PDB file of N, CA, C and O in Angstrom:
ATOM      1  N   UNK A   1     -12.417-125.071  31.061  1.00  0.00           N
ATOM      2  CA  UNK A   1     -11.991-123.878  30.327  1.00  0.00           C
ATOM      3  C   UNK A   1     -10.476-123.842  30.222  1.00  0.00           C
ATOM      4  O   UNK A   1      -9.774-124.347  31.098  1.00  0.00           O
ATOM      5  N   UNK A   2      -9.979-123.252  29.164  1.00  0.00           N
ATOM      6  CA  UNK A   2      -8.528-123.172  28.966  1.00  0.00           C
ATOM      7  C   UNK A   2      -7.950-122.029  29.769  1.00  0.00           C
ATOM      8  O   UNK A   2      -8.680-121.291  30.429  1.00  0.00           O
ATOM      9  N   UNK A   3      -6.643-121.884  29.712  1.00  0.00           N
ATOM     10  CA  UNK A   3      -5.965-120.813  30.451  1.00  0.00           C
ATOM     11  C   UNK A   3      -6.353-119.426  29.945  1.00  0.00           C
ATOM     12  O   UNK A   3      -6.230-118.442  30.674  1.00  0.00           O
ATOM     13  N   UNK A   4      -6.811-119.347  28.722  1.00  0.00           N
ATOM     14  CA  UNK A   4      -7.175-118.032  28.183  1.00  0.00           C
ATOM     15  C   UNK A   4      -7.615-118.153  26.745  1.00  0.00           C
ATOM     16  O   UNK A   4      -7.513-119.231  26.158  1.00  0.00           O
ATOM     17  N   UNK A   5      -8.100-117.079  26.166  1.00  0.00           N
ATOM     18  CA  UNK A   5      -8.595-117.137  24.785  1.00  0.00           C
ATOM     19  C   UNK A   5      -7.489-117.369  23.768  1.00  0.00           C
ATOM     20  O   UNK A   5      -7.766-117.730  22.624  1.00  0.00           O
ATOM     21  N   UNK A   6      -6.235-117.166  24.173  1.00  0.00           N
ATOM     22  CA  UNK A   6      -5.130-117.310  23.223  1.00  0.00           C
ATOM     23  C   UNK A   6      -4.468-118.676  23.327  1.00  0.00           C
ATOM     24  O   UNK A   6      -3.488-118.947  22.634  1.00  0.00           O
ATOM     25  N   UNK A   7      -5.002-119.544  24.197  1.00  0.00           N
ATOM     26  CA  UNK A   7      -4.414-120.874  24.344  1.00  0.00           C
ATOM     27  C   UNK A   7      -4.742-121.709  23.114  1.00  0.00           C
ATOM     28  O   UNK A   7      -5.838-121.617  22.562  1.00  0.00           O
ATOM     29  N   UNK A   8      -3.786-122.518  22.695  1.00  0.00           N
ATOM     30  CA  UNK A   8      -4.004-123.369  21.529  1.00  0.00           C
ATOM     31  C   UNK A   8      -4.996-124.465  21.898  1.00  0.00           C
ATOM     32  O   UNK A   8      -4.902-125.023  22.992  1.00  0.00           O
ATOM     33  N   UNK A   9      -5.935-124.788  21.030  1.00  0.00           N
ATOM     34  CA  UNK A   9      -6.903-125.850  21.319  1.00  0.00           C
ATOM     35  C   UNK A   9      -6.237-127.213  21.220  1.00  0.00           C
ATOM     36  O   UNK A   9      -5.215-127.353  20.549  1.00  0.00           O
ATOM     37  N   UNK A  10      -6.796-128.210  21.872  1.00  0.00           N
ATOM     38  CA  UNK A  10      -6.243-129.565  21.741  1.00  0.00           C
ATOM     39  C   UNK A  10      -6.409-130.060  20.312  1.00  0.00           C
ATOM     40  O   UNK A  10      -7.310-129.607  19.606  1.00  0.00           O
ATOM     41  N   UNK A  11      -5.554-130.985  19.871  1.00  0.00           N
ATOM     42  CA  UNK A  11      -5.641-131.488  18.498  1.00  0.00           C
ATOM     43  C   UNK A  11      -7.001-132.109  18.226  1.00  0.00           C
ATOM     44  O   UNK A  11      -7.573-132.772  19.091  1.00  0.00           O
ATOM     45  N   UNK A  12      -7.511-131.894  17.034  1.00  0.00           N
ATOM     46  CA  UNK A  12      -8.788-132.486  16.656  1.00  0.00           C
ATOM     47  C   UNK A  12      -9.952-131.552  16.900  1.00  0.00           C
ATOM     48  O   UNK A  12     -11.058-131.794  16.416  1.00  0.00           O
ATOM     49  N   UNK A  13      -9.714-130.480  17.651  1.00  0.00           N
ATOM     50  CA  UNK A  13     -10.799-129.528  17.901  1.00  0.00           C
ATOM     51  C   UNK A  13     -10.659-128.376  16.919  1.00  0.00           C
ATOM     52  O   UNK A  13      -9.630-127.701  16.907  1.00  0.00           O
ATOM     53  N   UNK A  14     -11.668-128.139  16.099  1.00  0.00           N
ATOM     54  CA  UNK A  14     -11.579-127.034  15.146  1.00  0.00           C
ATOM     55  C   UNK A  14     -11.526-125.703  15.877  1.00  0.00           C
ATOM     56  O   UNK A  14     -12.368-125.410  16.726  1.00  0.00           O
ATOM     57  N   UNK A  15     -10.540-124.915  15.540  1.00  0.00           N
ATOM     58  CA  UNK A  15     -10.369-123.628  16.218  1.00  0.00           C
ATOM     59  C   UNK A  15     -11.224-122.583  15.519  1.00  0.00           C
ATOM     60  O   UNK A  15     -11.210-122.469  14.293  1.00  0.00           O
ATOM     61  N   UNK A  16     -11.960-121.833  16.303  1.00  0.00           N
ATOM     62  CA  UNK A  16     -12.767-120.752  15.729  1.00  0.00           C
ATOM     63  C   UNK A  16     -11.841-119.591  15.387  1.00  0.00           C
ATOM     64  O   UNK A  16     -11.122-119.083  16.246  1.00  0.00           O
ATOM     65  N   UNK A  17     -11.869-119.183  14.132  1.00  0.00           N
ATOM     66  CA  UNK A  17     -10.958-118.124  13.690  1.00  0.00           C
ATOM     67  C   UNK A  17     -11.652-116.771  13.804  1.00  0.00           C
ATOM     68  O   UNK A  17     -11.801-116.052  12.816  1.00  0.00           O
ATOM     69  N   UNK A  18     -12.075-116.434  15.029  1.00  0.00           N
ATOM     70  CA  UNK A  18     -12.721-115.135  15.216  1.00  0.00           C
ATOM     71  C   UNK A  18     -11.724-114.011  14.978  1.00  0.00           C
ATOM     72  O   UNK A  18     -12.063-112.984  14.389  1.00  0.00           O
ATOM     73  N   UNK A  19     -10.491-114.212  15.439  1.00  0.00           N
ATOM     74  CA  UNK A  19      -9.474-113.176  15.249  1.00  0.00           C
ATOM     75  C   UNK A  19      -9.213-112.982  13.759  1.00  0.00           C
ATOM     76  O   UNK A  19      -9.104-111.849  13.289  1.00  0.00           O
ATOM     77  N   UNK A  20      -9.113-114.073  13.021  1.00  0.00           N
ATOM     78  CA  UNK A  20      -8.870-113.978  11.584  1.00  0.00           C
ATOM     79  C   UNK A  20     -10.013-113.267  10.879  1.00  0.00           C
ATOM     80  O   UNK A  20      -9.798-112.436   9.997  1.00  0.00           O
ATOM     81  N   UNK A  21     -11.251-113.613  11.290  1.00  0.00           N
ATOM     82  CA  UNK A  21     -12.406-112.949  10.676  1.00  0.00           C
ATOM     83  C   UNK A  21     -12.374-111.457  10.984  1.00  0.00           C
ATOM     84  O   UNK A  21     -12.632-110.631  10.109  1.00  0.00           O
ATOM     85  N   UNK A  22     -12.057-111.117  12.223  1.00  0.00           N
ATOM     86  CA  UNK A  22     -12.027-109.704  12.612  1.00  0.00           C
ATOM     87  C   UNK A  22     -10.989-108.953  11.799  1.00  0.00           C
ATOM     88  O   UNK A  22     -11.252-107.859  11.299  1.00  0.00           O
ATOM     89  N   UNK A  23      -9.794-109.551  11.668  1.00  0.00           N
ATOM     90  CA  UNK A  23      -8.733-108.895  10.894  1.00  0.00           C
ATOM     91  C   UNK A  23      -9.176-108.721   9.446  1.00  0.00           C
ATOM     92  O   UNK A  23      -8.968-107.663   8.852  1.00  0.00           O
ATOM     93  N   UNK A  24      -9.785-109.758   8.879  1.00  0.00           N
ATOM     94  CA  UNK A  24     -10.232-109.679   7.483  1.00  0.00           C
ATOM     95  C   UNK A  24     -11.289-108.593   7.319  1.00  0.00           C
ATOM     96  O   UNK A  24     -11.263-107.833   6.352  1.00  0.00           O
ATOM     97  N   UNK A  25     -12.223-108.526   8.274  1.00  0.00           N
ATOM     98  CA  UNK A  25     -13.280-107.512   8.193  1.00  0.00           C
ATOM     99  C   UNK A  25     -12.679-106.120   8.286  1.00  0.00           C
ATOM    100  O   UNK A  25     -13.073-105.214   7.553  1.00  0.00           O
ATOM    101  N   UNK A  26     -11.712-105.953   9.202  1.00  0.00           N
ATOM    102  CA  UNK A  26     -11.083-104.634   9.355  1.00  0.00           C
ATOM    103  C   UNK A  26     -10.362-104.247   8.068  1.00  0.00           C
ATOM    104  O   UNK A  26     -10.474-103.113   7.602  1.00  0.00           O
ATOM    105  N   UNK A  27      -9.613-105.206   7.490  1.00  0.00           N
ATOM    106  CA  UNK A  27      -8.862-104.908   6.258  1.00  0.00           C
ATOM    107  C   UNK A  27      -9.834-104.555   5.131  1.00  0.00           C
ATOM    108  O   UNK A  27      -9.624-103.586   4.402  1.00  0.00           O
ATOM    109  N   UNK A  28     -10.903-105.354   4.995  1.00  0.00           N
ATOM    110  CA  UNK A  28     -11.872-105.080   3.927  1.00  0.00           C
ATOM    111  C   UNK A  28     -12.545-103.730   4.143  1.00  0.00           C
ATOM    112  O   UNK A  28     -12.804-102.995   3.191  1.00  0.00           O
ATOM    113  N   UNK A  29     -12.828-103.410   5.415  1.00  0.00           N
ATOM    114  CA  UNK A  29     -13.467-102.120   5.704  1.00  0.00           C
ATOM    115  C   UNK A  29     -12.541-100.976   5.350  1.00  0.00           C
ATOM    116  O   UNK A  29     -12.970 -99.979   4.768  1.00  0.00           O
ATOM    117  N   UNK A  30     -11.253-101.119   5.704  1.00  0.00           N
ATOM    118  CA  UNK A  30     -10.288-100.053   5.399  1.00  0.00           C
ATOM    119  C   UNK A  30     -10.152 -99.886   3.886  1.00  0.00           C
ATOM    120  O   UNK A  30     -10.162 -98.767   3.372  1.00  0.00           O
ATOM    121  N   UNK A  31     -10.023-101.020   3.175  1.00  0.00           N
ATOM    122  CA  UNK A  31      -9.865-100.950   1.715  1.00  0.00           C
ATOM    123  C   UNK A  31     -11.131-100.365   1.081  1.00  0.00           C
ATOM    124  O   UNK A  31     -11.054 -99.493   0.216  1.00  0.00           O
ATOM    125  N   UNK A  32     -12.289-100.851   1.518  1.00  0.00           N
ATOM    126  CA  UNK A  32     -13.544-100.351   0.973  1.00  0.00           C
ATOM    127  C   UNK A  32     -13.729 -98.871   1.278  1.00  0.00           C
ATOM    128  O   UNK A  32     -14.157 -98.101   0.417  1.00  0.00           O
ATOM    129  N   UNK A  33     -13.404 -98.475   2.508  1.00  0.00           N
ATOM    130  CA  UNK A  33     -13.529 -97.067   2.874  1.00  0.00           C
ATOM    131  C   UNK A  33     -12.589 -96.200   2.061  1.00  0.00           C
ATOM    132  O   UNK A  33     -12.965 -95.113   1.623  1.00  0.00           O
ATOM    133  N   UNK A  34     -11.371 -96.674   1.856  1.00  0.00           N
ATOM    134  CA  UNK A  34     -10.402 -95.898   1.069  1.00  0.00           C
ATOM    135  C   UNK A  34     -10.881 -95.772  -0.378  1.00  0.00           C
ATOM    136  O   UNK A  34     -10.791 -94.698  -0.973  1.00  0.00           O
ATOM    137  N   UNK A  35     -11.386 -96.868  -0.940  1.00  0.00           N
ATOM    138  CA  UNK A  35     -11.869 -96.825  -2.323  1.00  0.00           C
ATOM    139  C   UNK A  35     -13.052 -95.866  -2.434  1.00  0.00           C
ATOM    140  O   UNK A  35     -13.138 -95.079  -3.377  1.00  0.00           O
ATOM    141  N   UNK A  36     -13.958 -95.938  -1.464  1.00  0.00           N
ATOM    142  CA  UNK A  36     -15.122 -95.051  -1.488  1.00  0.00           C
ATOM    143  C   UNK A  36     -14.685 -93.601  -1.369  1.00  0.00           C
ATOM    144  O   UNK A  36     -15.215 -92.724  -2.052  1.00  0.00           O
ATOM    145  N   UNK A  37     -13.713 -93.354  -0.495  1.00  0.00           N
ATOM    146  CA  UNK A  37     -13.212 -91.991  -0.309  1.00  0.00           C
ATOM    147  C   UNK A  37     -12.571 -91.478  -1.595  1.00  0.00           C
ATOM    148  O   UNK A  37     -12.770 -90.325  -1.977  1.00  0.00           O
ATOM    149  N   UNK A  38     -11.797 -92.345  -2.262  1.00  0.00           N
ATOM    150  CA  UNK A  38     -11.152 -91.934  -3.512  1.00  0.00           C
ATOM    151  C   UNK A  38     -12.202 -91.624  -4.575  1.00  0.00           C
ATOM    152  O   UNK A  38     -12.056 -90.665  -5.332  1.00  0.00           O
ATOM    153  N   UNK A  39     -13.268 -92.438  -4.634  1.00  0.00           N
ATOM    154  CA  UNK A  39     -14.332 -92.194  -5.621  1.00  0.00           C
ATOM    155  C   UNK A  39     -15.008 -90.858  -5.333  1.00  0.00           C
ATOM    156  O   UNK A  39     -15.275 -90.079  -6.247  1.00  0.00           O
ATOM    157  N   UNK A  40     -15.284 -90.598  -4.050  1.00  0.00           N
ATOM    158  CA  UNK A  40     -15.936 -89.337  -3.681  1.00  0.00           C
ATOM    159  C   UNK A  40     -15.031 -88.161  -4.021  1.00  0.00           C
ATOM    160  O   UNK A  40     -15.482 -87.164  -4.585  1.00  0.00           O
ATOM    161  N   UNK A  41     -13.746 -88.280  -3.676  1.00  0.00           N
ATOM    162  CA  UNK A  41     -12.811 -87.190  -3.968  1.00  0.00           C
ATOM    163  C   UNK A  41     -12.700 -86.973  -5.475  1.00  0.00           C
ATOM    164  O   UNK A  41     -12.646 -85.834  -5.938  1.00  0.00           O
ATOM    165  N   UNK A  42     -12.665 -88.065  -6.237  1.00  0.00           N
ATOM    166  CA  UNK A  42     -12.581 -87.928  -7.694  1.00  0.00           C
ATOM    167  C   UNK A  42     -13.827 -87.225  -8.227  1.00  0.00           C
ATOM    168  O   UNK A  42     -13.733 -86.365  -9.103  1.00  0.00           O
ATOM    169  N   UNK A  43     -14.989 -87.591  -7.702  1.00  0.00           N
ATOM    170  CA  UNK A  43     -16.223 -86.946  -8.140  1.00  0.00           C
ATOM    171  C   UNK A  43     -16.222 -85.462  -7.804  1.00  0.00           C
ATOM    172  O   UNK A  43     -16.654 -84.638  -8.611  1.00  0.00           O
ATOM    173  N   UNK A  44     -15.735 -85.117  -6.607  1.00  0.00           N
ATOM    174  CA  UNK A  44     -15.680 -83.707  -6.213  1.00  0.00           C
ATOM    175  C   UNK A  44     -14.722 -82.950  -7.120  1.00  0.00           C
ATOM    176  O   UNK A  44     -15.029 -81.852  -7.586  1.00  0.00           O
ATOM    177  N   UNK A  45     -13.557 -83.546  -7.366  1.00  0.00           N
ATOM    178  CA  UNK A  45     -12.559 -82.872  -8.217  1.00  0.00           C
ATOM    179  C   UNK A  45     -13.111 -82.683  -9.631  1.00  0.00           C
ATOM    180  O   UNK A  45     -12.923 -81.625 -10.232  1.00  0.00           O
ATOM    181  N   UNK A  46     -13.793 -83.703 -10.165  1.00  0.00           N
ATOM    182  CA  UNK A  46     -14.338 -83.592 -11.518  1.00  0.00           C
ATOM    183  C   UNK A  46     -15.450 -82.543 -11.567  1.00  0.00           C
ATOM    184  O   UNK A  46     -15.591 -81.827 -12.557  1.00  0.00           O
ATOM    185  N   UNK A  47     -16.233 -82.458 -10.497  1.00  0.00           N
ATOM    186  CA  UNK A  47     -17.328 -81.487 -10.504  1.00  0.00           C
ATOM    187  C   UNK A  47     -16.796 -80.061 -10.391  1.00  0.00           C
ATOM    188  O   UNK A  47     -17.494 -79.111 -10.746  1.00  0.00           O
ATOM    189  N   UNK A  48     -15.565 -79.903  -9.897  1.00  0.00           N
ATOM    190  CA  UNK A  48     -14.982 -78.568  -9.757  1.00  0.00           C
ATOM    191  C   UNK A  48     -14.359 -78.083 -11.060  1.00  0.00           C
ATOM    192  O   UNK A  48     -14.046 -76.901 -11.201  1.00  0.00           O
ATOM    193  N   UNK A  49     -14.180 -78.999 -12.015  1.00  0.00           N
ATOM    194  CA  UNK A  49     -13.549 -78.592 -13.277  1.00  0.00           C
ATOM    195  C   UNK A  49     -14.477 -77.699 -14.089  1.00  0.00           C
ATOM    196  O   UNK A  49     -14.114 -77.260 -15.180  1.00  0.00           O
TER     197      UNK A  49
END
């Protein structure tokens, strides 16, 4: 085992990009949530007209 999860892998070993996937998922979730929220708010505002 390596010194820790943040240790660089030896050359030739494909590094699992779990951190990258997590960051991408978080960013997509935030963007998707914001877009959904804007759509809902727009629908509410239009229904109030």
